[in-house]
C-alpha positions, 0 to 999 in steps of 0.5 A: 840374343838372336843367333844368326848365320855365320858370315863367310866374307873372311876365312875363319882363324882359330883363336884359342882362349883360356877362360876363367872357370866361372865365366865358362860355367856361366857360358854353359849355363847361358847355352842351356837357357838358349836350348830352353827358350829357343828349342834349338841345339847350340854350343858354347863356341857358337854362343861366344862367337855371337856374343863377341860379334855383338860386343864388337859391333855395339861398341859406339867408341869403337865404331867411331874410331873405326870410322875415323880410321877408315875415312881418313884412309879413304880421304888420303886415296882420294887426295892421292888420286886427285893429285895423281890426275892433276900431275898427269894433266901437267905433264 
């Protein structure tokens, strides 16, 4: 996993989670692995953010669902604009 710089497009939002102890231990171990392999200081928070981001971005079903939803909204706006322009021409 490659750590990237944080996106700044939306303001950050605090999300508080309670993790199972074994997951937290694995996350801490992963931070140690990254430190050893990349020779870079990081923390569990930064790693968890990148993992969640990667998970959401790589889910094909979610991307398809999002694309349909956004495409549907975009088509509706285009239709409304077209109907509005046609209505203005009739007036």
